[in-house]
C-alpha positions in Angstrom: -68.7 -8.5 32.2 -68.1 -11.4 34.6 -64.6 -13.0 34.9 -65.5 -16.1 32.9 -66.8 -14.1 29.9 -63.8 -11.7 29.9 -61.3 -14.6 30.1 -63.0 -16.3 27.2 -63.0 -13.0 25.2 -59.3 -12.4 26.0 -58.3 -15.9 24.9 -60.0 -15.4 21.5 -58.5 -12.0 21.0 -55.0 -13.2 21.9 -55.2 -16.3 19.8 -56.2 -14.3 16.8 -53.3 -11.9 17.4 -50.9 -14.9 17.8 -52.1 -16.2 14.4 -51.4 -12.9 12.7 -48.0 -12.5 14.4 -46.6 -16.0 14.2 -48.2 -17.4 11.1 -49.1 -14.5 8.9 -46.2 -12.3 10.1 -48.7 -9.4 10.0 -49.4 -8.0 13.5 -52.3 -5.5 13.7 -51.5 -4.3 17.3 -48.4 -3.0 18.9 -46.3 -5.1 21.3 -47.4 -3.0 24.2 -51.0 -3.6 23.5 -50.5 -7.3 23.3 -48.5 -7.3 26.6 -51.2 -5.5 28.4 -53.9 -7.9 27.1 -51.8 -10.9 28.1 -51.1 -9.4 31.6 -54.9 -8.9 32.1 -55.6 -12.5 31.2 -52.8 -13.8 33.5 -54.2 -11.8 36.4 -57.8 -13.0 35.8 -56.8 -16.6 35.6 -54.6 -16.3 38.7 -57.6 -15.0 40.6 -60.1 -17.5 39.0 -58.1 -20.7 38.8 -61.2 -22.8 38.2 -61.4 -21.2 34.7 -57.9 -22.1 33.6 -57.7 -24.5 30.6 -54.9 -26.0 28.6 -55.9 -24.1 25.5 -55.3 -20.7 27.1 -52.6 -18.6 25.5 -51.0 -18.4 29.0 -50.5 -22.2 29.0 -48.5 -22.4 25.7 -46.2 -20.4 23.5 -47.0 -18.8 20.2 -49.3 -20.6 17.8 -49.4 -23.8 15.8 -46.8 -24.3 13.1 -47.6 -23.5 9.5 -49.0 -26.6 7.7 -46.8 -26.2 4.7 -43.7 -27.3 6.6 -43.0 -30.6 8.2 -43.7 -30.6 11.9 -40.7 -31.1 14.3 -41.2 -32.0 17.9 -38.7 -30.4 20.3 -37.1 -32.8 22.7 -37.3 -30.1 25.4 -40.0 -27.4 25.1 -38.9 -24.0 23.8 -40.4 -22.0 26.7 -41.2 -18.3 26.5 -40.1 -15.7 29.1 -42.0 -13.8 31.7 -41.8 -10.1 31.3 -40.6 -7.4 33.6 -42.2 -4.1 32.5 -40.1 -1.8 34.6 -37.1 -1.7 37.0 -39.3 -2.5 40.1 -40.3 -5.8 38.5 -36.7 -6.6 37.7 -35.9 -6.0 41.4 -38.8 -8.2 42.4 -37.5 -11.0 40.1 -34.2 -10.8 41.9 -35.9 -11.1 45.3 -37.8 -14.2 44.1 -34.5 -15.8 43.0 -32.9 -15.0 46.3 -35.8 -16.5 48.2 -35.9 -19.6 45.9 -32.2 -20.3 46.3 -31.9 -19.1 49.9 -28.8 -17.2 48.7 -27.9 -13.5 48.6 -25.1 -13.8 46.1 -25.2 -15.4 42.6 -24.5 -14.5 39.0 -26.8 -13.7 36.1 -26.0 -13.8 32.3 -27.4 -10.6 30.7 -28.0 -10.2 27.0 -30.0 -8.2 24.5 -33.5 -9.5 23.7 -33.4 -9.8 19.9 -36.5 -8.9 17.9 -36.4 -11.8 15.4 -37.6 -15.4 15.0 -36.7 -18.1 17.5 -35.2 -21.3 16.2 -33.6 -24.5 17.3 -30.6 -26.1 15.6 -29.5 -29.7 16.0 -25.9 -30.9 15.5 -25.0 -34.6 15.5 -21.3 -35.3 15.9 -20.6 -31.7 14.9 -22.7 -31.7 11.7 -25.8 -29.6 11.3 -28.7 -32.0 10.6 -31.9 -30.1 11.3 -33.3 -26.7 12.2 -36.8 -25.7 13.2 -38.8 -22.7 14.3 -40.1 -22.3 17.9 -43.7 -22.9 16.7 -46.0 -23.5 19.7 -43.1 -24.3 22.0 -43.6 -28.1 21.7 -43.7 -28.4 17.9 -42.0 -26.3 15.3 -41.6 -26.0 11.6 -38.8 -27.8 9.8 -36.8 -25.0 8.1 -33.5 -26.8 7.8 -32.8 -26.0 4.2 -33.5 -22.3 4.8 -31.3 -22.1 7.8 -28.4 -23.6 5.8 -28.4 -20.5 3.7 -27.4 -18.3 6.6 -23.7 -17.6 6.0 -22.8 -17.1 9.7 -24.2 -20.5 10.6 -21.5 -23.3 10.4 -22.7 -26.5 8.7 -19.9 -28.3 10.6 -18.6 -27.2 14.0 -15.0 -26.3 14.5 -12.9 -29.1 16.1 -11.1 -27.2 18.8 -9.7 -27.9 22.2 -13.3 -28.1 23.5 -14.9 -31.5 22.8 -17.8 -31.4 20.4 -20.8 -33.3 21.9 -22.4 -36.2 20.1 -25.7 -34.3 20.2 -26.0 -30.5 20.5 -29.4 -28.7 20.5 -28.9 -25.0 20.6 -31.5 -22.3 20.5 -31.2 -18.8 19.0 -32.7 -16.0 17.1 -32.7 -15.3 13.3 -32.8 -11.6 12.5 -31.9 -9.0 9.9 -29.5 -6.1 10.6 -30.9 -2.6 10.2 -28.6 -1.7 7.2 -29.5 -4.9 5.5 -33.2 -4.2 6.0 -32.8 -0.8 4.5 -31.0 -2.3 1.5 -33.8 -4.9 1.1 -36.5 -2.2 1.0 -34.5 -0.1 -1.4 -34.4 -3.1 -3.7 -38.1 -3.7 -3.2 -38.9 -0.1 -4.1 -36.7 -0.2 -7.2 -38.5 -3.3 -8.4 -42.0 -1.9 -7.6 -42.6 -4.5 -4.9 -44.2 -4.0 -1.5 -41.9 -2.9 1.3 -41.3 -4.9 4.4 -42.9 -3.4 7.5 -40.0 -4.1 9.9 -36.8 -6.2 10.2 -38.6 -8.9 12.4 -41.3 -9.5 9.8 -38.7 -9.6 7.0 -36.6 -12.2 8.9 -39.7 -14.4 9.7 -41.0 -14.2 6.1 -37.5 -14.9 4.7 -36.9 -18.0 6.9 -40.3 -19.5 6.1 -40.0 -19.3 2.3 -41.0 -22.6 0.6 -38.1 -22.2 -1.8 -34.7 -22.0 0.0 -33.2 -20.2 -3.0 -35.4 -17.2 -2.1 -34.2 -17.3 1.5 -30.6 -17.4 0.2 -31.1 -14.0 -1.3 -32.1 -12.5 2.0 -29.4 -11.1 4.4 -30.3 -13.2 7.5 -28.2 -13.2 10.6 -28.3 -15.4 13.7 -27.2 -15.4 17.3 -27.3 -18.5 19.6 -28.0 -18.1 23.3 -29.5 -21.2 25.0 -29.1 -25.0 25.1 -31.7 -27.8 24.5 -30.5 -31.4 24.9 -26.7 -31.8 25.0 -25.2 -35.4 25.0 -21.5 -36.1 25.3 -20.5 -32.9 27.1 -21.6 -31.2 30.3 -21.4 -27.7 31.7 -21.7 -26.2 35.2 -22.9 -22.8 34.1 -24.3 -20.8 31.2 -21.2 -18.6 30.5 -19.1 -21.7 29.9 -21.7 -23.0 27.5 -21.6 -19.7 25.6 -17.8 -19.8 25.4 -18.0 -23.3 24.0 -20.4 -22.2 21.3 -17.9 -19.5 20.2 -15.1 -22.1 20.2 -17.2 -24.3 18.0 -17.8 -21.5 15.6 -21.4 -20.6 16.5 -22.3 -16.9 16.6 -23.1 -15.5 20.0 -24.0 -11.9 20.9 -21.0 -9.7 21.7 -23.0 -7.7 24.2 -23.6 -10.6 26.6 -22.3 -9.9 30.1 -22.0 -11.5 33.5 -23.6 -9.4 36.2 -24.6 -9.9 39.9 -27.6 -9.0 42.0 -30.4 -6.5 41.5 -28.0 -3.6 40.9 -26.2 -5.6 38.1 -29.4 -6.5 36.2 -31.0 -3.1 36.5 -27.8 -1.3 35.4 -27.3 -3.6 32.4 -30.9 -3.1 31.3 -30.7 0.7 31.7 -27.4 0.9 29.8 -28.7 -1.3 27.0 -31.8 0.8 26.6 -29.6 4.0 26.3 -27.6 2.5 23.5 -30.5 0.7 21.9 -30.6 2.9 18.8 -26.8 2.6 18.1 -27.0 -1.2 18.0 -27.0 -2.5 14.4 -30.0 -4.7 14.8 -33.4 -4.3 16.5 -33.8 -5.3 20.2 -36.9 -4.8 22.4 -35.4 -5.5 25.8 -32.9 -7.4 27.9 -32.8 -11.0 29.0 -31.5 -11.9 32.5 -30.8 -15.6 33.3 -29.3 -17.3 36.3 -25.8 -18.5 35.4 -25.4 -21.6 37.5 -27.2 -24.7 36.0 -27.6 -26.4 39.3 -29.4 -23.3 40.6 -31.6 -23.3 37.5 -32.6 -26.9 38.2 -33.5 -26.0 41.8 -35.7 -23.1 40.7 -37.5 -25.1 38.0 -40.1 -23.9 35.5 -43.7 -22.8 35.2 -46.1 -24.1 32.5 -44.8 -21.7 29.9 -41.6 -20.0 31.3 -38.6 -20.7 33.4 -38.4 -19.3 36.9 -34.7 -18.6 36.5 -35.0 -16.1 33.6 -36.9 -13.0 32.8 -37.2 -10.5 29.9 -36.8 -6.9 30.8 -39.0 -4.8 28.4 -37.9 -1.4 27.2 -40.3 1.5 27.2 -42.7 1.0 24.4 -41.4 2.5 21.1 -44.5 1.4 19.1 -48.1 2.1 19.9 -51.5 2.1 18.2 -53.5 5.3 17.7 -55.9 7.1 15.4 -55.2 9.7 12.6 -57.5 12.6 13.6 -56.5 14.8 10.6 -53.8 15.4 8.1 -52.4 18.9 7.9 -49.9 20.4 5.5 -46.9 22.2 7.0 -44.8 24.7 5.0 -41.1 24.5 5.7 -38.4 27.2 5.4 -37.5 26.0 1.8 -41.2 25.9 0.8 -41.6 22.2 1.1 -45.2 21.1 1.7 -45.0 18.3 4.3 -48.1 16.3 5.3 -48.3 15.8 9.1 -50.8 13.4 10.7 -52.5 14.8 13.8 -52.9 11.8 16.1 -55.0 10.9 19.1 -52.3 11.4 21.8 -50.5 8.2 22.8 -47.6 7.5 25.1 -44.6 6.1 23.3 -41.0 5.6 24.5 -41.4 7.9 27.4 -43.2 10.8 25.7 -46.8 11.7 24.6 -46.9 11.7 20.8 -49.7 13.7 18.9 -48.1 14.2 15.5 -46.2 12.1 12.9 -44.7 13.2 9.6 -46.0 11.5 6.4 -43.2 12.9 4.2 -45.0 13.2 0.8 -47.8 11.9 -1.3 -45.9 8.9 -2.4 -45.5 7.8 1.2 -49.2 8.3 1.9 -50.1 6.3 -1.2 -47.7 3.5 -0.4 -49.0 3.0 3.1 -52.5 4.0 2.2 -52.9 6.3 5.2 -56.3 8.0 5.6 -58.0 10.3 8.0 -59.7 8.1 10.7 -57.4 5.2 10.2 -56.0 3.2 13.2 -52.2 3.1 12.7 -49.1 1.7 14.4 -46.6 4.4 15.1 -42.9 4.1 16.0 -40.5 6.3 17.8 -36.8 5.5 18.0 -34.8 7.6 20.4 -35.3 11.3 19.8 -36.3 10.7 16.1 -39.6 12.2 14.9 -42.4 9.6 15.2 -43.4 7.8 12.0 -46.4 5.7 11.0 -45.3 2.1 10.3 -48.6 0.9 8.9 -52.3 1.5 8.7 -54.6 -1.3 10.0 -57.1 -1.6 7.3 -59.2 -4.0 9.4 -60.1 -1.1 11.7 -60.8 1.5 8.9 -64.1 3.4 9.2 -66.6 3.0 6.4 -66.7 5.6 3.7 -63.1 6.6 4.2 -61.4 8.1 1.2 -57.7 8.3 0.1 -55.9 11.5 1.1 -54.5 13.8 -1.6 -52.2 16.8 -0.8 -53.7 20.0 -2.3 -51.4 21.4 -5.1 -51.3 24.9 -3.6 -49.7 26.4 -0.5 -52.2 26.3 2.4 -50.8 29.5 3.8 -50.3 31.9 0.9 -52.4 29.9 -1.7 -49.7 30.0 -4.3 -49.7 27.2 -6.8 -47.2 24.5 -5.7 -44.7 22.8 -8.0 -42.4 19.8 -8.2 -38.6 20.1 -8.6 -37.0 17.7 -11.1 -36.3 14.3 -9.4 -38.2 15.3 -6.2 -41.4 13.8 -4.7 -42.0 17.0 -2.6 -44.4 19.7 -3.5 -43.0 23.2 -2.9 -44.4 26.7 -2.4 -42.7 29.1 -4.8 -43.4 32.3 -2.8 -40.3 33.1 -0.7 -42.3 35.8 1.1 -44.8 33.2 2.3 -45.1 33.8 6.1 -44.5 30.2 7.0 -41.2 30.1 5.0 -40.1 33.4 6.6 -40.9 32.0 10.1 -39.0 28.8 9.3 -35.9 30.6 8.0 -35.8 32.7 11.2 -36.2 29.7 13.5 -33.4 27.9 11.7 -31.2 31.0 11.9 -31.7 31.2 15.7 -31.2 27.5 16.4 -28.5 26.2 18.7 -26.1 24.9 16.0 -26.6 28.1 13.9 -26.5 31.5 15.6 -27.6 30.1 18.9 -29.9 33.0 20.0 -31.4 31.9 23.3 -35.0 33.2 23.8 -36.1 33.5 20.2 -38.4 30.4 20.1 -41.2 29.6 17.7 -44.0 31.4 19.6 -41.9 34.6 19.9 -40.9 34.5 16.2 -44.5 33.9 15.1 -45.5 37.1 16.9 -42.6 39.1 15.5 -43.5 38.1 11.9 -47.3 38.4 12.2 -46.9 41.8 13.8 -44.5 42.8 10.9 -41.7 43.6 13.4 -39.3 41.6 11.3 -39.6 40.2 7.8 -36.2 38.4 7.4 -33.3 37.2 9.4 -31.5 40.5 9.2 -34.4 42.1 11.0 -33.4 40.3 14.2 -30.5 42.7 14.6 -32.8 45.8 14.3 -35.1 44.8 17.2 -35.3 47.3 20.1 -36.6 47.0 23.6 -39.9 48.8 22.8 -40.7 46.3 20.0 -40.2 43.3 22.2 -42.1 44.6 25.1 -45.3 44.6 22.9 -45.1 40.8 22.7 -47.0 38.3 24.9 -45.0 36.3 27.4 -42.0 38.8 27.4 -41.4 40.9 30.5 -38.7 43.5 30.9 -36.0 41.0 32.2 -36.8 38.5 29.4 -36.4 41.3 26.8 -33.1 42.4 28.3 -31.8 38.8 28.2 -33.0 38.3 24.6 -31.3 41.5 23.4 -28.1 40.4 25.1 -28.3 37.0 23.4 -28.9 38.7 20.0 -25.8 40.9 20.6 -23.7 37.9 21.7 -24.6 36.0 18.5 -22.9 38.7 16.4 -19.5 37.1 17.3 -19.7 33.7 15.6 -17.8 31.5 13.1 -18.1 31.6 9.3 -19.4 28.0 9.2 -22.2 28.7 11.8 -23.3 31.7 9.9 -23.4 29.9 6.5 -25.3 27.0 8.1 -27.7 29.5 9.7 -28.5 31.0 6.2 -30.4 27.8 5.4 -29.0 27.2 1.9 -30.6 24.0 0.7 -28.4 20.9 1.4 -25.7 23.0 3.1 -25.5 21.4 6.6 -22.9 21.8 9.3 -20.4 19.5 7.6 -20.6 21.3 4.3 -20.4 24.7 6.0 -17.1 23.7 7.7 -15.7 22.5 4.3 -16.6 26.0 2.9 -15.0 27.7 5.9 -11.8 25.8 5.4 -11.7 26.4 1.6 -12.5 30.1 1.7 -10.7 30.7 5.0 -13.7 32.5 6.4 -13.7 35.1 3.6 -17.4 35.8 3.0 -16.8 38.0 -0.1 -15.0 35.3 -1.9 -17.7 32.8 -1.1 -20.5 35.2 -2.3 -18.7 35.7 -5.6 -17.5 32.1 -6.2 -18.6 30.1 -9.3 -20.5 26.8 -9.4 -17.4 25.1 -10.8 -15.2 26.4 -8.0 -17.6 25.0 -5.4 -17.7 21.6 -7.1 -13.9 21.5 -7.0 -14.0 21.4 -3.2 -13.5 17.8 -2.0 -16.7 16.5 -0.4 -19.1 18.8 -2.3 -21.1 17.7 -5.3 -23.2 19.2 -8.0 -26.5 19.3 -6.1 -24.9 21.4 -3.4 -23.1 23.7 -5.8 -26.3 24.3 -7.8 -28.1 25.3 -4.6 -25.3 27.6 -3.6 -25.3 29.2 -7.0 -29.1 29.7 -6.9 -28.9 31.2 -3.4 -26.4 33.9 -4.5 -28.3 34.6 -7.7 -31.2 36.0 -5.5 -30.7 39.7 -4.9 -32.8 39.5 -1.7 -30.4 36.9 -0.3 -27.4 39.1 -1.0 -29.0 42.1 0.6 -30.1 40.2 3.6 -26.6 38.8 4.2 -25.0 42.3 3.8 -27.5 43.8 6.3 -26.5 41.0 8.8 -22.8 41.9 8.4 -23.5 45.6 8.6 -25.3 45.1 11.9 -22.0 44.0 13.4 -21.6 40.2 12.8 -18.0 39.2 12.7 -16.3 35.8 12.3 -13.7 34.2 14.5 -11.3 32.0 12.5 -8.5 29.9 13.8 -6.0 28.7 11.2 -5.1 25.1 11.6 -1.6 24.2 12.6 0.1 23.1 9.5 2.6 20.9 11.3 0.2 18.9 13.5 1.2 15.3 13.1 -2.4 14.2 12.5 -3.2 16.8 9.8 -4.9 15.2 6.8 -5.9 12.0 8.7 -9.4 10.7 8.7 -11.3 9.6 11.8 -14.5 7.7 12.2 -16.5 7.4 15.5 -18.8 4.5 16.2 -20.8 3.1 19.2 -21.6 5.1 22.4 -18.9 7.4 23.7 -18.9 7.8 27.5 -16.9 11.1 27.9 -17.2 12.8 24.6 -20.2 13.5 22.4 -19.9 13.2 18.6 -19.9 17.0 18.0 -17.0 17.7 20.4 -15.0 14.7 19.1 -15.4 15.8 15.5 -14.4 19.4 16.5 -11.3 18.0 18.1 -10.0 16.2 15.1 -11.0 19.1 12.8 -8.9 21.4 14.9 -5.9 19.2 14.0 -6.6 19.7 10.3 -7.9 16.1 10.2 -11.4 15.0 9.0 -14.2 13.4 10.9 -16.1 11.1 8.6 -19.3 9.1 9.1 -18.3 6.0 7.1 -15.4 3.5 7.0 -13.3 3.3 3.8 -9.8 2.5 2.7 -9.0 6.2 3.3 -9.9 5.9 7.0 -6.9 6.1 9.3 -8.5 5.7 12.8 -11.7 4.2 14.1 -12.7 5.2 17.6 -15.0 2.4 18.9 -17.3 3.0 21.9 -19.9 0.8 23.6 -22.1 -1.1 21.1 -19.8 -0.7 18.1 -21.0 -3.0 15.3 -20.6 -3.1 11.5 -18.1 -0.3 11.3 -15.8 -2.1 13.8 -16.1 -5.3 11.8 -15.3 -3.5 8.5 -12.3 -1.6 10.1 -10.9 -5.0 11.2 -11.3 -6.3 7.7 -9.5 -3.2 6.2 -6.7 -3.4 8.9 -7.6 0.2 10.1 -6.2 1.3 13.4 -8.8 0.9 16.1 -8.7 3.0 19.3 -10.8 3.0 22.5 -12.2 6.3 23.7 -9.5 6.5 26.4 -6.8 6.0 23.8 -8.3 8.7 21.6 -8.4 11.1 24.7 -4.7 10.4 25.3 -4.0 11.2 21.7 -6.0 14.4 21.9 -4.0 15.4 25.0 -0.7 14.2 23.6 -0.3 11.7 26.4 2.0 8.7 25.8 1.7 5.4 27.5 
């Protein structure tokens, strides 16, 4: 295809995607796909300048405003930002700034790139008079009444020591916090309404409601970060402007920092990406801006973006791929889980080829079919999930997928538990369940048997060398040497690891048993209550379990059911008879923090959550995951959000990580 035809085709493709993204709030490709198409068009136009036209997506921002709102013309264009797709491009941006300014030293303002809807607010003599969307960068949609419903947005600026300008135009982003988004979707589900695809779409749709009373019911938030026209007050740099916004009562992002040089912007970007999933709202990158306004003027702007700013993009966490097949996996508790086998795609630094579909309800709700093109998402180390199916790309003659009501491995008829949406295999001797229980038993947070991975366990079970967790402790060298991928040294190391696992704690052993709903925290509560006495635990009543603070009826029922199975009792006794013993340290009754409750939030630099929780539990204190009136201390790391705010509201003692470490080591200031 010649350059002119490809340019024409890309313009049409991108314009259509702009319409779906900005107007319909219903994107059908991932951000990464869009960025790659946009970059291709930019490069083609750069090399074929005779074909550039004003209607190209590279020469404007977004799409035309929705006709149902009054059109508002921005006094200054709301420009977009050029993208840096990796660290090298951030460094190249810094080199361009150095060259443009003929300076080696200058400051940047670094901030998170919010994944929301861009807006402009206008204040006249301190009173909010109009608000509009970004629109196409030149003209936006008048959403004044809807913006007035955002509780964090002042309708009148605070009259402080900083003079309020006669005219203040300020730009920002409207968004929905993750917890508020989850609450919205729970409400939608409860009322049999369609779920929102993601927080960005929910925020955009909420702000662009015709009826402001509908918007008022939506939990919108806003952060302000840039100036339009300002009359009656002047600023030399951006950080002073942001500080003034705060003084006037306008919300700004608490993660904004002042940095210097290439090292500063790269480190900020990398650190922000590391804590991305701990931040209480969605972000998709960082924004780096020259701080000095005189320097900005000297650098100027391009047709659609300023030369003095750039958006550093994170590794893609969404991508588009195809569902090749849907397979049913059998878990250790018999749960039949549908898993989509995907055409491999690179997302957030890894190649993804599978995504869980949870249950039939999830498949039906998202209408996911074999052959569908889907958008998948991966957040941190979380298992990838399918966000939506793109029906426009669906092949002809596709059919809805139904989970067979029998176990794919042992062919037993499956069943539903009361109040569950998951089909289960009733056969506890099903090989998939046996393998799953053994894998869980050997896992790091359970018995931590190094070398007994999935492939080795599969061979052991299929060759009938073991049939339950207790069989692990009957394995001998001759058995293991029969397996593939195991040489003599590997076998010796594995047997040593099995032997070392016999000395463990009560809580690790109980967790390793895989009792439904009995996780690490519940196991520690049981250890504390029964003082590591296994016989007492095996003979306890359902009512006694429920009397333990922090344990409810569902867990107590599952524990009762577990001990009612003769096979489970026999298996546990065989484990104990093989030499498993428990180490148990009684807590010091006179520790001054005994009985206190600690909550950790944000990113800890020295400690991990597990070691921090273990530390407070060793004092006879409790490590909790949520803030309440019973909380005594909040340990706030980098990126602390809603928990920190709530702790302040409840007047809870807040400690930094270093203060907590001093407490742990009994160091006084």
